[in-house]
DOFITOR-17569 format. One record per residue: residue number from 1; residue in one letter; x, y, z of N, C-alpha, C in turn. Coordinates in Angstrom, 3 decimals, always signed. Layout:
# DOFITOR-17569
> NUM/a/X/Y/Z/X/Y/Z/X/Y/Z
...
# end
This chain:
# DOFITOR-17569
> 1/m/+10.260/+48.906/+8.073/+9.024/+48.595/+8.332/+8.559/+47.535/+7.279
> 2/a/+8.786/+47.791/+5.940/+8.274/+46.673/+5.078/+9.359/+45.711/+5.112
> 3/i/+10.535/+45.527/+5.366/+11.537/+44.146/+5.471/+10.958/+43.287/+6.738
> 4/a/+10.464/+44.436/+7.493/+10.171/+42.904/+9.005/+8.586/+42.301/+8.411
> 5/v/+7.439/+43.251/+7.648/+6.467/+42.778/+6.958/+6.947/+41.833/+5.928
> 6/d/+7.785/+41.523/+5.194/+8.373/+40.521/+4.527/+8.859/+39.897/+4.961
> 7/a/+9.574/+39.878/+5.909/+10.109/+38.826/+7.037/+8.876/+37.733/+7.611
> 8/w/+8.065/+38.482/+8.319/+7.184/+37.581/+8.587/+6.521/+37.224/+7.567
> 9/m/+6.618/+37.331/+6.380/+5.448/+36.444/+5.405/+6.281/+35.290/+4.586
> 10/n/+7.893/+35.532/+4.816/+8.689/+34.748/+4.210/+9.455/+33.983/+5.429
> 11/p/+8.727/+33.024/+5.509/+9.394/+31.870/+6.574/+10.620/+31.198/+6.465
> 12/s/+11.317/+31.542/+5.307/+12.855/+30.986/+5.179/+13.495/+32.021/+5.726
> 13/t/+13.327/+33.439/+5.632/+14.081/+34.557/+5.987/+14.018/+34.760/+7.472
> 14/t/+13.085/+34.020/+8.191/+12.637/+34.570/+9.853/+13.005/+33.128/+10.413
> 15/n/+13.534/+33.620/+12.045/+13.500/+32.280/+12.651/+11.993/+32.462/+13.170
> 16/f/+11.904/+30.935/+14.147/+10.603/+31.182/+14.881/+9.923/+32.065/+15.552
> 17/a/+10.972/+32.474/+16.097/+10.419/+34.059/+17.376/+10.252/+35.419/+16.178
> 18/g/+10.539/+34.703/+14.969/+10.580/+36.576/+14.032/+11.413/+37.344/+13.771
> 19/n/+12.496/+36.838/+14.540/+14.079/+37.578/+13.866/+14.054/+37.160/+12.625
> 20/l/+14.987/+38.408/+11.721/+15.391/+38.252/+10.912/+17.160/+37.290/+10.649
> 21/l/+16.931/+36.102/+9.667/+18.241/+35.412/+10.150/+19.113/+36.018/+8.752
> 22/a/+20.340/+35.529/+8.919/+21.570/+36.633/+8.361/+21.274/+36.165/+7.090
> 23/s/+20.927/+35.131/+6.544/+20.953/+34.786/+5.129/+19.787/+33.623/+5.030
> 24/p/+19.335/+33.255/+3.959/+17.961/+32.224/+4.001/+18.843/+31.076/+3.775
> 25/p/+18.203/+29.686/+4.160/+18.687/+28.527/+4.536/+19.359/+28.170/+2.849
> 26/p/+20.690/+27.057/+2.683/+20.507/+26.658/+1.583/+19.540/+25.618/+1.150
> 27/p/+19.649/+25.891/-0.348/+18.053/+25.026/-0.658/+18.864/+22.917/-0.658
> 28/s/+18.284/+22.530/-0.660/+18.098/+21.043/-0.331/+18.926/+20.526/-1.621
> 29/p/+20.033/+19.587/-0.949/+20.491/+19.163/-2.428/+19.230/+18.103/-3.079
> 30/p/+19.536/+17.827/-4.373/+18.838/+16.797/-5.124/+19.137/+15.728/-4.932
> 31/p/+18.017/+15.123/-5.030/+18.184/+13.543/-4.831/+18.782/+12.838/-5.598
> 32/p/+19.362/+11.560/-5.286/+20.234/+10.910/-5.944/+19.874/+10.188/-6.868
> 33/s/+20.750/+10.283/-8.426/+19.989/+10.110/-9.482/+20.437/+8.337/-9.568
> 34/r/+19.595/+7.635/-9.976/+19.369/+5.865/-10.191/+19.207/+5.987/-11.454
> 35/k/+20.352/+4.953/-11.802/+20.089/+3.736/-13.525/+19.005/+3.564/-13.504
> 36/m/+17.657/+3.319/-14.248/+16.302/+2.690/-14.287/+16.981/+1.265/-15.239
> 37/a/+16.748/+0.166/-14.642/+17.109/-0.782/-14.792/+16.475/-1.433/-16.128
> 38/t/+16.854/-1.565/-17.526/+15.971/-2.212/-18.609/+15.399/-3.466/-18.804
> 39/s/+15.464/-4.275/-18.061/+14.580/-5.577/-17.769/+14.340/-5.868/-16.307
> 40/y/+13.758/-6.666/-16.007/+13.408/-6.909/-14.220/+14.498/-8.023/-14.211
> 41/n/+15.109/-7.856/-13.047/+15.891/-9.079/-12.826/+15.772/-9.346/-10.858
> 42/s/+14.788/-9.918/-10.614/+14.324/-10.555/-9.432/+15.740/-10.750/-8.368
> 43/s/+16.334/-11.155/-9.039/+17.636/-11.106/-8.335/+18.302/-9.761/-7.457
> 44/a/+17.969/-8.715/-8.290/+18.443/-7.329/-7.735/+17.860/-6.719/-7.018
> 45/f/+16.595/-7.440/-6.865/+15.378/-6.636/-5.923/+15.427/-7.533/-4.592
> 46/a/+15.763/-8.710/-4.537/+15.211/-9.282/-3.262/+16.567/-10.577/-3.243
> 47/p/+16.720/-10.772/-1.665/+17.993/-10.923/-1.636/+17.857/-12.864/-1.550
> 48/a/+19.244/-13.279/-1.746/+18.759/-14.691/-2.073/+18.413/-15.543/-1.045
> 49/v/+17.438/-16.155/-0.660/+16.834/-17.140/+0.269/+17.606/-18.496/+0.581
> 50/p/+18.085/-18.745/+1.840/+18.829/-19.647/+2.111/+17.788/-20.737/+1.659
> 51/a/+18.190/-21.826/+1.629/+17.286/-23.389/+1.420/+16.630/-23.617/+2.444
> 52/q/+17.183/-23.347/+3.877/+16.363/-24.094/+5.100/+15.365/-23.175/+4.819
> 53/f/+15.194/-22.260/+4.159/+13.599/-21.461/+4.643/+12.956/-21.233/+3.805
> 54/k/+13.403/-22.010/+2.592/+12.449/-22.057/+1.069/+11.087/-23.652/+1.660
> 55/p/+10.123/-23.300/+1.591/+8.974/-24.419/+1.881/+9.416/-25.296/+1.067
> 56/n/+8.713/-27.043/+1.587/+8.927/-27.917/+0.707/+7.674/-27.985/+0.749
> 57/a/+7.112/-29.413/-0.028/+5.876/-29.534/-0.242/+4.820/-29.700/+0.789
> 58/a/+5.550/-30.542/+1.637/+4.764/-30.812/+3.206/+4.354/-29.561/+3.901
> 59/s/+5.570/-28.475/+4.091/+5.146/-27.444/+4.868/+4.011/-26.832/+3.731
> 60/l/+3.919/-26.594/+2.570/+3.006/-26.108/+1.857/+1.601/-26.523/+2.279
> 61/y/+1.653/-27.861/+2.424/+0.438/-28.440/+3.158/-0.376/-27.865/+4.007
> 62/q/+0.747/-28.172/+5.025/+0.440/-27.694/+6.402/+0.104/-26.454/+6.342
> 63/t/+0.404/-25.874/+5.437/-0.014/-24.231/+5.905/-1.365/-23.952/+5.178
> 64/r/-1.693/-24.923/+3.980/-2.970/-24.412/+3.630/-4.276/-25.619/+4.583
> 65/f/-3.583/-26.773/+5.368/-4.588/-27.095/+6.265/-4.669/-25.918/+7.109
> 66/e/-3.793/-25.554/+7.511/-3.868/-24.225/+9.291/-4.735/-23.199/+8.515
> 67/v/-4.546/-22.924/+7.463/-5.591/-21.760/+7.092/-7.412/-21.853/+6.614
> 68/e/-6.935/-23.469/+6.461/-8.648/-23.695/+6.146/-9.007/-23.991/+7.477
> 69/c/-8.559/-24.397/+8.258/-9.020/-24.584/+9.528/-9.344/-23.517/+10.352
> 70/e/-8.468/-22.448/+10.504/-8.971/-21.281/+11.004/-10.201/-20.458/+10.123
> 71/f/-10.399/-20.566/+8.922/-11.315/-20.384/+8.078/-12.551/-20.667/+8.247
> 72/v/-12.246/-21.838/+8.697/-13.899/-23.023/+9.140/-14.301/-22.532/+10.316
> 73/s/-12.995/-22.364/+11.114/-13.621/-22.098/+12.428/-13.978/-20.255/+12.767
> 74/c/-13.379/-19.853/+11.884/-14.324/-18.324/+12.188/-15.696/-18.404/+11.623
> 75/l/-15.821/-19.271/+10.670/-17.110/-19.467/+10.556/-18.035/-19.457/+11.609
> 76/a/-17.912/-19.730/+12.706/-18.799/-20.109/+13.972/-19.332/-18.394/+14.279
> 77/n/-18.286/-17.206/+13.833/-19.026/-16.166/+14.381/-19.889/-15.646/+13.936
> 78/p/-21.049/-15.323/+14.108/-21.982/-14.434/+12.864/-21.905/-13.354/+12.313
> 79/y/-21.178/-12.641/+12.770/-20.386/-11.066/+12.840/-19.648/-11.445/+11.794
> 80/y/-19.214/-12.635/+11.567/-17.854/-12.793/+10.505/-18.684/-12.848/+9.318
> 81/l/-19.791/-13.982/+9.181/-20.475/-13.990/+7.852/-21.508/-12.767/+7.401
> 82/q/-21.797/-12.029/+8.268/-22.291/-10.947/+8.146/-21.341/-9.798/+7.533
> 83/h/-20.133/-10.398/+7.676/-19.037/-9.069/+6.975/-18.731/-9.916/+5.817
> 84/l/-18.731/-11.279/+6.075/-18.804/-11.824/+4.274/-19.746/-11.608/+3.265
> 85/a/-20.997/-11.472/+3.492/-22.130/-11.118/+3.184/-21.890/-9.205/+2.518
> 86/a/-21.268/-8.725/+3.620/-21.688/-7.176/+3.391/-20.635/-7.177/+2.508
> 87/e/-19.344/-7.836/+2.203/-18.477/-7.275/+1.144/-18.404/-8.083/-0.166
> 88/k/-19.409/-8.900/+0.270/-20.102/-9.704/-1.351/-19.281/-11.205/-2.157
> 89/y/-18.602/-11.247/-0.521/-17.796/-12.448/-0.953/-19.054/-13.636/-1.214
> 90/l/-20.104/-14.074/-0.542/-20.777/-14.523/-0.370/-21.754/-14.130/-2.074
> 91/d/-21.776/-13.496/-2.911/-22.465/-13.247/-3.922/-21.529/-14.252/-5.110
> 92/d/-20.237/-14.405/-4.411/-19.237/-14.711/-5.896/-19.118/-16.449/-6.012
> 93/p/-19.698/-16.815/-6.888/-20.067/-18.187/-7.375/-18.205/-19.093/-6.945
> 94/r/-17.117/-18.206/-6.997/-16.078/-18.827/-6.742/-15.881/-19.388/-5.141
> 95/f/-16.307/-18.422/-4.530/-16.236/-18.571/-3.592/-17.250/-19.488/-2.890
> 96/v/-18.428/-19.258/-3.102/-19.770/-20.531/-3.172/-18.987/-21.901/-3.054
> 97/l/-18.387/-22.182/-4.393/-17.711/-23.720/-4.706/-16.296/-23.946/-3.758
> 98/y/-16.063/-23.101/-3.252/-14.939/-22.884/-2.243/-15.547/-23.620/-0.717
> 99/l/-16.462/-22.914/-0.213/-17.651/-23.344/+0.823/-17.802/-24.800/+0.478
> 100/n/-18.332/-25.123/-0.431/-18.779/-26.571/-0.656/-17.422/-27.813/-0.717
> 101/y/-16.647/-26.869/-1.047/-15.268/-27.730/-0.892/-14.755/-27.948/+0.170
> 102/l/-15.314/-26.784/+1.251/-14.528/-27.018/+2.699/-15.503/-27.897/+3.483
> 103/l/-16.751/-28.480/+2.874/-17.274/-29.633/+3.786/-16.617/-30.567/+4.053
> 104/y/-15.329/-30.857/+3.675/-14.735/-32.068/+4.086/-14.219/-31.953/+5.590
> 105/w/-14.486/-30.642/+5.876/-14.283/-30.394/+7.806/-15.230/-31.422/+8.181
> 106/r/-16.203/-32.267/+7.785/-17.398/-32.515/+8.954/-16.863/-34.193/+8.751
> 107/e/-15.746/-34.299/+8.158/-15.244/-35.860/+8.517/-14.309/-36.049/+9.558
> 108/p/-14.300/-37.038/+10.281/-13.628/-37.543/+11.777/-11.783/-36.611/+11.451
> 109/p/-11.566/-37.271/+10.836/-9.868/-36.725/+10.744/-9.719/-35.287/+10.852
> 110/y/-10.803/-34.634/+10.565/-10.453/-32.647/+10.060/-11.203/-32.506/+11.500
> 111/l/-12.371/-32.961/+11.787/-13.127/-32.374/+12.916/-12.402/-31.991/+14.198
> 112/q/-11.396/-33.192/+14.220/-11.128/-32.559/+15.915/-10.090/-31.785/+15.723
> 113/y/-9.731/-30.985/+14.909/-9.419/-29.789/+15.102/-9.712/-28.441/+14.856
> 114/l/-10.749/-28.291/+14.782/-11.606/-27.352/+14.914/-11.856/-26.808/+16.459
> 115/s/-11.958/-25.625/+16.727/-12.094/-25.057/+17.871/-13.453/-24.880/+18.322
> 116/w/-14.181/-24.485/+17.221/-16.031/-24.611/+17.657/-16.455/-25.242/+16.656
> 117/p/-16.440/-26.941/+16.627/-16.902/-27.614/+16.048/-18.457/-27.429/+15.179
> 118/g/-19.020/-27.474/+16.570/-20.731/-27.699/+16.683/-20.935/-26.306/+15.481
> 119/p/-20.976/-24.850/+16.322/-21.637/-23.585/+15.084/-20.671/-23.690/+13.604
> 120/s/-19.327/-23.808/+13.916/-18.310/-23.833/+12.642/-19.409/-24.534/+11.438
> 121/l/-19.480/-25.815/+11.791/-20.142/-26.726/+10.744/-21.547/-26.485/+10.314
> 122/r/-22.432/-25.966/+11.598/-23.682/-25.519/+11.126/-23.787/-24.373/+10.188
> 123/h/-22.852/-23.420/+10.408/-23.115/-22.117/+9.727/-22.180/-22.809/+8.358
> 124/l/-21.549/-23.476/+8.109/-20.712/-23.990/+7.234/-22.140/-24.775/+6.162
> 125/e/-22.786/-25.734/+6.663/-24.010/-26.118/+6.008/-24.677/-25.189/+5.629
> 126/l/-25.347/-24.023/+6.651/-26.438/-23.155/+5.964/-25.607/-22.251/+5.183
> 127/l/-24.714/-21.960/+5.038/-24.139/-21.363/+4.074/-23.833/-21.920/+2.483
> 128/q/-24.117/-23.116/+2.819/-24.572/-24.124/+1.355/-25.972/-23.426/+0.567
> 129/d/-26.733/-23.069/+1.124/-28.239/-22.346/+0.849/-28.081/-21.387/+0.563
> 130/e/-28.649/-20.779/-0.829/-28.226/-19.563/-1.038/-29.208/-18.583/-0.451
> 131/t/-30.676/-19.184/-0.357/-31.491/-18.162/+0.667/-31.035/-17.684/+2.024
> 132/f/-30.134/-18.624/+2.801/-29.166/-17.932/+4.024/-28.100/-17.020/+3.939
> 133/r/-27.240/-17.333/+2.374/-26.495/-16.303/+1.998/-26.633/-15.033/+2.027
> 134/q/-27.913/-14.605/+1.395/-28.668/-13.660/+1.184/-29.351/-12.973/+2.210
> 135/a/-29.808/-13.907/+3.472/-30.359/-13.331/+4.619/-28.978/-13.165/+5.844
> 136/i/-28.494/-13.759/+5.577/-27.445/-13.249/+6.565/-26.641/-11.519/+6.655
> 137/i/-27.449/-11.099/+5.767/-26.969/-9.380/+5.903/-27.512/-8.664/+6.869
> 138/s/-28.891/-9.466/+7.282/-29.787/-8.584/+7.936/-29.161/-9.066/+9.345
> 139/p/-29.492/-8.109/+10.533/-28.720/-7.982/+11.737/-29.818/-8.492/+12.287
> 140/d/-30.756/-8.880/+12.422/-31.854/-10.039/+12.965/-31.902/-11.332/+12.666
> 141/v/-31.038/-11.710/+11.949/-30.953/-12.676/+11.567/-29.332/-13.363/+11.960
> 142/v/-28.285/-12.578/+12.319/-27.552/-12.226/+12.665/-27.281/-12.238/+14.702
> 143/l/-28.561/-11.694/+14.732/-29.057/-11.931/+16.613/-29.285/-13.075/+16.610
> 144/r/-30.201/-13.558/+15.921/-30.805/-14.905/+16.544/-30.142/-15.699/+16.310
> 145/l/-28.868/-16.246/+15.529/-27.597/-16.716/+15.296/-26.790/-16.983/+16.262
> 146/e/-26.817/-15.961/+16.934/-25.844/-15.365/+18.130/-26.605/-16.237/+19.446
> 147/h/-27.912/-15.620/+19.781/-28.693/-16.005/+20.178/-28.853/-17.818/+20.377
> 148/e/-28.858/-18.107/+19.637/-29.242/-19.743/+19.331/-27.939/-20.463/+20.044
> 149/g/-26.587/-19.477/+19.550/-25.263/-20.340/+19.336/-24.948/-19.962/+20.954
> 150/t/-25.638/-18.673/+21.780/-25.492/-19.082/+23.309/-26.475/-19.837/+23.918
> 151/e/-27.363/-19.986/+23.412/-28.415/-20.886/+24.248/-27.822/-22.289/+24.123
> 152/s/-27.357/-22.249/+23.018/-26.908/-23.891/+22.769/-25.556/-24.503/+23.648
> 153/a/-24.718/-23.276/+23.805/-23.577/-23.062/+24.847/-24.261/-23.521/+26.562
> 154/f/-24.764/-22.641/+26.471/-25.651/-22.865/+27.671/-25.999/-24.418/+28.303
> 155/n/-26.723/-24.460/+27.447/-27.655/-26.283/+27.402/-26.183/-26.992/+27.736
> 156/w/-25.334/-26.852/+26.657/-24.076/-27.724/+26.707/-23.908/-27.809/+28.137
> 157/a/-23.479/-26.626/+28.925/-22.519/-26.546/+29.841/-23.456/-27.058/+31.237
> 158/t/-24.857/-26.570/+31.137/-25.660/-27.316/+32.411/-26.272/-28.371/+32.164
> 159/t/-25.667/-29.309/+30.933/-25.771/-30.567/+30.870/-24.835/-31.351/+31.044
> 160/s/-23.290/-31.047/+31.224/-22.555/-31.656/+31.279/-22.118/-32.462/+32.814
# end
């Protein structure tokens, strides 16, 4: 009886039904040994990138343009503004300088690429004010911005 109790307590000597196994399973083999590199060699860790996939200066500029366009378009969403405030991005002076830099999106050559130019640029201009950056954390301010955006869209749709 003692053998059966010990077998139930040691899962390596029993199968799922509780029957004794003929012998315990063999131990798993040790992991293969690897030599540690004495110095960092990037080519050892990453495959070579073909020349056709390496970005040139023009594609980097387009990527930056696309990222900035998407970010400015996201500013139309008051809940995104609240998220930026909650994550303390709006308290960072570097981020505030970046928002100031993005004011070039008001110019006609760039304006045409924005999905929602009205609310995006309005919120970008409001974000230049420190009082607004502190107030956007409040759900009341977010709801008011949402209401104003819905109302202006409704007015635009009925007058067009």
